[in-house]
Every structure is written in structure tokens, then in C-alpha cells.
C-alpha positions in Angstrom: 0.0 -0.3 -0.2 1.6 3.3 -1.0 1.8 5.8 2.0 2.1 9.4 1.6 5.7 10.6 2.2 5.9 13.5 4.9 6.7 16.6 3.0 10.6 17.4 3.9 11.0 21.4 5.0 14.6 23.1 4.1 16.1 26.1 4.6 19.3 27.9 4.3 21.1 30.9 5.7 23.2 32.9 3.7 26.4 35.6 4.6 24.4 38.1 6.3 21.0 37.2 6.6 20.5 38.4 10.9 19.8 34.4 12.4 16.2 34.4 12.0 13.2 31.8 12.1 12.4 28.8 9.1 9.6 31.7 8.2 12.6 34.3 7.6 15.0 32.9 5.5 15.0 33.0 2.5 14.6 28.8 0.2 17.8 27.9 -1.4 20.3 31.0 -1.2 23.6 29.8 -1.9 26.3 30.8 0.6 29.7 32.5 -2.0 32.5 30.9 -1.3 35.4 31.9 1.6 32.6 33.4 3.5 32.1 32.5 6.5 29.6 30.8 9.1 29.0 31.2 13.4 27.3 27.1 14.3 29.5 26.1 16.8 32.6 25.5 18.4 35.9 23.3 16.9 38.9 22.4 16.9 39.5 23.1 12.6 38.9 25.7 10.1 38.2 25.9 6.8 36.4 27.4 3.6 33.2 26.1 2.3 33.2 25.0 -1.4 32.9 27.1 -4.6 28.2 26.7 -5.5 28.1 24.6 -1.0 24.6 25.1 -0.3 24.9 25.3 3.6 20.7 24.1 4.8 18.7 22.2 7.4 16.1 19.6 6.6 14.5 17.2 8.3 15.4 13.6 9.2 18.4 13.0 6.6 21.8 12.3 8.5 24.8 14.8 8.8 27.9 13.9 6.4 31.1 11.7 8.7 32.7 15.2 8.2 30.1 18.0 9.9 30.1 21.9 10.1 32.1 23.0 13.3 33.4 26.4 13.8 35.9 28.5 16.1 34.3 30.3 18.2 36.0 33.6 17.9 34.4 33.6 14.0 36.4 32.3 11.5 35.6 30.0 9.0 33.2 26.3 8.0 36.1 23.0 7.9 34.2 20.9 5.9 35.2 21.0 2.0 32.4 19.1 -0.4 30.5 19.3 -3.7 27.3 18.3 -2.0 25.1 19.7 0.7 25.9 20.4 4.0 22.6 18.6 5.6 21.5 18.4 9.4 19.0 16.6 11.7 17.8 19.2 14.0 15.3 17.7 16.2 13.8 19.7 18.1 12.8 22.6 15.7 14.3 22.8 12.1 16.1 25.9 13.2 19.9 26.6 13.0 20.1 28.3 16.1 23.6 30.3 17.0 25.5 28.9 18.7 24.9 24.4 17.8 26.5 21.9 18.1 27.2 19.6 15.6 29.0 16.6 16.6 31.5 14.2 15.2 28.8 11.8 14.6 26.5 13.3 12.3 24.0 14.6 15.1 23.0 17.8 17.4 23.0 19.4 20.6 22.3 23.2 20.7 24.3 24.0 22.8 24.8 28.3 23.1 27.4 27.8 25.1 29.6 24.6 24.9 31.9 23.4 27.3 35.1 22.5 25.0 37.1 19.8 27.0 34.1 17.6 27.5 33.3 17.9 24.4 37.0 17.4 23.3 37.5 14.4 25.6 34.3 12.4 24.2 35.1 12.9 21.1 38.3 10.8 22.0 36.5 8.3 23.7 34.6 7.6 21.0 37.0 7.7 17.8 37.6 3.7 17.6 41.6 3.7 17.0 44.6 1.4 17.2 46.5 1.0 20.9 48.7 2.6 19.5 47.0 5.3 18.7 45.6 7.1 21.8 47.1 9.7 23.3 46.9 10.0 26.5 45.4 12.1 29.0 46.3 14.4 32.3 43.9 17.7 32.7 45.2 19.3 35.2 42.1 21.2 37.3 43.1 24.6 39.1 40.1 25.9 41.4 38.9 30.2 41.1 41.8 32.0 40.1 40.8 34.7 37.8 42.5 33.9 33.9 44.9 36.4 34.2 47.1 35.0 36.7 48.3 31.8 33.8 51.5 34.2 32.2 50.4 32.8 29.3 46.4 34.9 28.8 48.5 38.2 30.5 51.2 39.9 31.3 49.7 41.4 34.5 51.3 39.5 37.3 54.1 38.1 35.2 56.2 39.9 37.1 55.7 38.6 40.8 54.0 35.3 39.9 55.6 33.3 36.9 53.3 30.4 35.9 57.0 29.1 33.4 55.6 25.7 33.3 51.5 26.6 32.1 52.8 29.2 30.3 54.9 26.0 28.0 52.3 23.8 28.1 49.5 26.8 26.3 52.7 27.5 23.8 52.5 24.0 22.9 48.8 23.5 22.5 45.6 25.4 22.7 44.3 29.0 24.8 40.6 29.8 24.5 40.1 33.7 24.7 37.1 33.5 23.6 34.9 29.9 25.7 32.3 30.4 28.1 30.8 27.4 31.1 28.0 26.4 31.2 27.4 27.0 35.1 30.2 28.8 36.9 28.8 27.1 40.4 31.6 25.0 41.5 30.2 21.1 41.8 27.6 22.1 38.8 30.7 23.0 36.8 32.2 19.3 37.9 29.1 17.4 36.9 29.0 19.0 33.7 32.5 18.2 32.6 32.1 14.8 33.9 28.9 14.1 31.0 29.3 16.7 28.9 25.7 18.0 29.7 24.0 20.8 30.6 22.9 21.1 34.1 19.5 21.0 34.4 20.4 17.9 32.1 22.5 15.5 34.2 20.5 16.6 37.3 24.0 19.0 39.4 22.5 22.1 39.5 23.6 23.8 42.8 26.0 23.1 45.1 24.9 20.5 47.7 22.6 18.2 44.9 24.7 14.4 44.5 25.5 13.5 41.0 24.4 10.8 39.8 27.0 8.7 38.7 24.8 6.2 36.5 24.5 8.1 34.2 27.3 8.7 31.4 30.4 10.3 31.6 33.1 10.6 29.4 35.8 8.4 32.0 33.4 5.5 31.7 33.7 5.8 27.5 37.8 5.7 28.2 37.2 2.9 30.1 35.2 0.2 27.4 37.8 2.8 24.4 41.0 0.4 26.8 41.6 3.5 29.6 43.0 3.4 32.7 41.5 6.4 34.2 42.5 8.2 37.9 41.6 11.4 39.9 42.8 12.8 42.2 42.3 15.9 44.7 38.4 17.4 44.3 35.9 16.3 43.1 32.2 17.9 45.1 29.8 16.0 43.2 28.3 13.9 47.2 29.1 11.0 45.3 32.1 8.4 44.7 34.1 8.6 41.7 32.7 6.2 38.8 34.3 4.9 35.3 38.1 5.9 37.5 40.2 2.4 37.8 41.5 4.7 40.5 40.3 7.0 42.0 41.4 9.2 45.9 39.3 12.6 46.6 39.0 15.0 48.6 35.3 15.3 50.8 33.6 18.4 49.5 35.9 21.4 49.9 38.3 19.3 51.6 40.7 21.4 53.8 44.4 23.5 52.7 46.2 21.7 55.9 46.5 17.6 56.8 43.7 17.1 54.8 41.8 13.7 54.4 41.2 12.1 50.9 38.7 9.6 50.5 39.2 6.3 48.6 37.1 3.1 47.7 39.2 1.6 50.4 37.9 4.6 52.9 38.9 7.7 54.5 42.5 8.3 54.8 44.8 11.5 56.6 47.5 12.7 54.5 50.5 15.3 56.4 51.7 18.2 54.9 50.1 20.5 52.1 47.1 20.0 49.5 48.5 20.9 46.4 51.8 19.5 46.9 49.8 16.2 48.4 47.4 16.1 44.9 50.7 16.6 43.0 52.1 13.8 44.5 49.5 11.7 44.3 49.0 11.9 40.3 52.7 12.1 39.8 53.0 8.2 42.0 50.1 7.5 39.3 51.7 8.6 37.0 54.9 6.2 37.7 53.5 3.3 38.3 50.4 3.3 35.7 52.5 5.1 32.5 54.1 2.1 31.2 53.5 2.6 27.8 50.6 -0.9 27.4 47.2 1.2 28.3 46.6 5.0 27.2 45.3 6.4 30.1 43.7 9.8 31.5 44.4 10.9 34.7 42.3 14.0 36.0 44.7 16.4 39.0 41.8 18.8 40.7 43.6 21.0 42.5 41.6 22.3 45.5 44.1 26.0 44.9 43.6 28.9 45.3 39.9 28.4 46.0 38.7 30.3 49.7 39.7 30.9 51.8 43.1 31.7 50.6 45.5 29.9 52.6 49.3 28.9 51.4 51.5 27.1 52.3 53.5 27.4 55.3 57.0 28.7 53.4 55.2 30.5 51.0 53.4 32.9 54.0 55.7 35.4 54.0 56.2 35.6 49.7 54.7 39.2 49.3 56.0 40.7 51.9 57.9 43.4 50.4 56.2 42.8 46.8 53.9 45.8 46.2 50.9 43.5 44.2 48.7 46.0 41.2 45.8 46.1 41.9 42.8 44.5 39.5 39.9 46.3 38.3 37.7 44.3 40.1 39.4 44.8 44.0 37.0 47.4 44.9 33.5 45.2 42.9 30.3 46.0 45.2 28.9 42.6 43.6 25.8 45.1 44.0 24.2 43.0 40.6 25.8 40.4 41.2 25.5 36.3 42.6 27.4 35.7 45.3 31.1 33.7 44.9 31.1 30.1 44.9 
């Protein structure tokens, strides 16, 4: 029996047009070669092929090489003689910030978390073990970007960060990125899941993270990685998806901190930053043998308030005049409380 096929609705966006609803878009408008189109964040860029049409169509899968655009309004990362189609599940509107994954599915997000997306992609790519990169995830807590020399010279003379600067010079620095939730615990839940707070269920400090949901460490484990996390966790439940974990309870302490482990609670003597660093290094020495790829999350508590330095640093800046940032005397009248 013949069955009438649903009509496909298609819209195309011409460069220079504002981001509009489908009714406002003109149909089948061509994009000139070399034009700049901003759709979603990516690590690559390129120019659109001549005569190629960027369109949104219901019910058709995207090609394997999906179009992902740099958030700083750079260029398209796809060359093809065919049209580029994207399935928009709930509403056929290609919104500003729409993120199209490597596998041809879409997830609209105005504020995309780059690290989680990158790690999810690494976890999903099926390649040989000796071709999979090792991942060391370094996490610091609650400092301004200009505290790192790679981002600013503001504190470079009194607070040099040569090792972080070297990592930045050999990699990528994000100067126009956004977090989905700036509060401590929720931001960590987003990194684990790659999902917005209202989707992963952890929206405020004090919530308990549902570790049964999919996370990028679990995906890496399935891809043959050995995984570990040391330091601050702050999600209220035991970590899942890690072969090794020793994490601080809640915010943790700066001096002689306790750690939660699979075998119970332990106390370590010393300063928290030193202890977390040593735990990370020791795990790498024991497990980075080359037999399996690894992913280590080294998550520091510092410099989260109450800003307690190591004993050896108590008098470090006694004779140093520290420049005042422009926000030093901010009254916070129109802002939420700091995390």
C-alpha cells in the first residue's frame, strides 16, 4: 500500500542574514566561497567550497565530516561538493551556537564546554591503542585568567607560571569560551557528562551527582583507557568510571587534608596542593607504562577561598606590591554570591 511521505522542509542561510526563524529565511540561498559562517565551536577551520549550500533539513543524517565552526567567527571546517544537512530534532532552526557532533547528531548549546566535548570525541573514536593519546587533565579552582602568564602579563613578574605557559605555547589557548555553570560542583558535573546542569541533574552546590549516567571517563574505559582522579571532586557521591580515585571530601582542607578512597577515609600530612601533585605523579609512575593509554584528572583545591598558602609561602609577598585589579573594590551589588 502506497503511503504518502511527509514533506521535508528545508531552509538555507545566506551570509550576512541575521539568525532568523525558518519563516523568515529564504529558500536555497547560496553561500559565496570564502564566506564566514559561525555555527559551533571546533578546533579546525577551512573555507566553504564554491556553490556549496548550507542548509537545515529534517530527517536526513549529516555527513561524517560535520561542519563545526570556531567560536571566534572563523571559517567552515568542511570541503564538499554536496549539500550539508543537519537533523534538528525538536525545532528545525539552526540556532547560533548549535553544536553538531562528529557523528552527525546535533545538540544546541549556546555555551559549549570545550574540554568535555574534546574528551568525549577522543573516547568515541575507534583507533588502535598505540594511536590513542594519553590525557592529563589539570584542574585549578577559582583564579582569574590573568593569574596565568599565557593569558596576561598582569602578574607575570611576581607570579610566573612557566610550566603552564609552556603547555599553552605548545597547544591551544581559549580566549572566548564559556562555562555552562560557573558554580563549583555543577561545573564539574558538566565536565564529567558533557551535559547542561538541568540535564545531568546537578544544578547547585549541595546536590548529589548521579554517577550512573554516562560520563567521559566511562567511555574512555570502554575504549581501553586506564583512568584515575586525584584531588577535588565535590560532587557528593563516589566517583565512577575511574580505576583509581582518591578525592577530597567536599571542599577539603588545605593543611593535613583527608581523602576519600574506595577503601575508606585517609589523612595525609602536608599541604593539599603538594599532596595532590605527588599523588598524580606517583600514579603516573606506576601506570604510564605504555601498555594501555591513560587518562588522569589532577584536580587541585587551590586557590579556592579561604586562600591559605603553604607554610613556606606565608611570607612570600611581604615586600612585594601587588597591582590592584579593576574589580578589587567591586561591591557585587548586581552579582550573585561567589562560589
